[in-house]
C-alpha positions, 0 to 999 in steps of 0.5 A: 396964490392960495388956489395954486397951492391948493391945486399942488397939494391936491395933485400930490395927494392924487399921485400918492393915492395912484401909487398906492393903488398901483402897488396893491394892483401889482401885488394882486397881479403877482398873486394871481400869476403865482396861483396860475403857475401853481395850477399849471404845475399841478395840471401838467402831464409832463412829469418833468414840468417843474417850475421851482429852482430846487427841481432842476435836479429832479427834472434831470433825473426824470428826463434821464429815466424817461430816456431809459424807459424809451430805450428799453421800449417801455411805456413812460406814461404807465411808469410815471403814473405809478410813481405819482401814486406814491405821492412823493415830495420833491426831496423824497423823489430825488432820494428814491431815484438816487440809488439807481445812478452810479453818478450824476452831476448838475451844472446850473447856468445863471440868468443875466441880470436885467438892467433896471428901467429908467424912472419916468418923470411925471408929466403935466396934464393941464397945459393951462396949469403946469402945477397939476401933475399926472402919475405915469400909467401903470405898466403890465406886471412882469413876473420875476425871473428865476435865479437860474434859467437852465441846468445841464445834467450828466449821469450814468445809470446802474444798469442792473438796478434801473432795470429792476426798478422798471420790472418792479414798477411796471409789473405791480410788484410790492416795494421789495425794500420792505421786510416782507413775508411772501407766500407762493401757493400751489393748491391743485387737484389730480387730473381726473378730478374737477373742482366740483369734486371738492364742492366748488365750481372753480379753483378760486372759490376753493384756493382763494379762501385758504390763501386769504386765511393764510395771509391773515394768519401770517400777519397775526403770527409774524408781526415783525414783518412789515408786509405779507404778500401773495405771489402767483410765481417766484421772482424771475430776477431778484429786484435790486434793493431786496430786503435781506430779511424777507422770506418766501414760503413756497407751498405745494399740495394736491388733493386726490379723490381716491374712493366713493362710498355711495351707500353713505354718501361720502368719499375718501380724499388724500392730500399730499403737501409740502413746503419750503421756506427760503430767504428771498434775497439769497434763496438759502433754504431756511426750513422744509417739511414734507407732510405725511399723506393725509387721508379723510373720509368726507360727506359729499352730499352738501357741497358747502360742507365738503369744500369747507372741510377740505379747505380747513384741512389744508389751512391747518397743515400750515398753521400747525407749523407756526412754532417751527416757522417762528424759530426759522425766521428768528435764525434768518433775522440773525444771519441776515445781519451777518456779512459774508466774505470769501477768502482764498487759502494758498500754500500746500494743505490738506482738508484737516488744515482747512478744518483747523482754520475754521475752528481757530477763526471761530474761537479767535473771533467769537465775539463777532459771531464768526463762523467759517466753512469751506467753499471749495478745496484743492491741495494748493488753493482753497476757498473759505466763506466767513460770516460775522457781524463785522463788515468786510473792511473791519474783518480784513483789519481784524485779520491783519492785526499784529502782522496777520500771523496766527499759529495754526498748529505746531508745524504750520502758521496761518498768514493773512495778507492785507494786500491780496486779502488771502490766507497762506499756510506756511511751515513754521521753519519758513517763518523763522 
């Protein structure tokens, strides 16, 4: 009897030990399984190959973008490689793509809940002694299923924005949403010259030094710009999301070798130069300057000294404009924060009436830095453009306050209609 009790106790201990071992083994196998999955995600070449449930939305976005790339006959591999260089988190990548969709919707389909497997009773191992029990053999570890098996993603792209994204990404353009000082330099020589006439063997050895110095100069002088970028040419199309405060400085200069003095081993050079500074988004001119013709006699016996002298001359021309540029950039910053709203003016009126409207509105709403100017004119229908710190809806609300009636002069009233968003000039007697 004692032997039988001892055998039962030993059998129970063995069963507990095996159960503990199985639990440890299962945990280890699950850890290995998770590690394998993580490795698979990292090494996957498919940009939509994400395993986490959170990524169903991102996968839908990525597949939609890939389809649009193929539709536009663009290389998805190049595009996704450039996106991966940004090192987005899943959340950041979703926020990055979100503005390029007019709408999107995702419907999650839940996986069926599997029925629990029936427990297997312990079986005797020793026919001679049914008191010794065998623990069931361990079963292969099955990875737990995700809560969701699949999702349906519907969407509509903003055609203009998504095309701009492709252009920006595929052409290595910088992030246009950043406040940027762009420089488009055109430094040339006259047709009868070669670059040896300014002491170098090729253009890049001359203009490259000037452009690099200008880039450093802009970074130092205009620190409120996040980025300074040199472009070979202007944007063919303004990318969506262009920062409203970004500016482009377009520089043009030409060097002419006008006369050579053999006796003193020198030559006279003439440099014509001009630039224009514009708001990159609106192309509105902020500042322009045409330099007086620069004339210099420079020694030509030492090419390095010749190129250095001529490069310094061109560099310093733009450097001399720092104060003017700073003032123009400040005005651009202030005006970039203003909203612009065009409003139609109806009713028979003259040019003087439009002038009165502009003056009246500027005085009435001066706390909003309002400025109004005529955009087009006809006797019965004109258009004025209003700039202010108010957004469009706030401006309409302010104009419509107290019935939208404003005394224009002794004979006429200015009436704003909140419904049609227009002004009407009417005689005072017609309002009585």
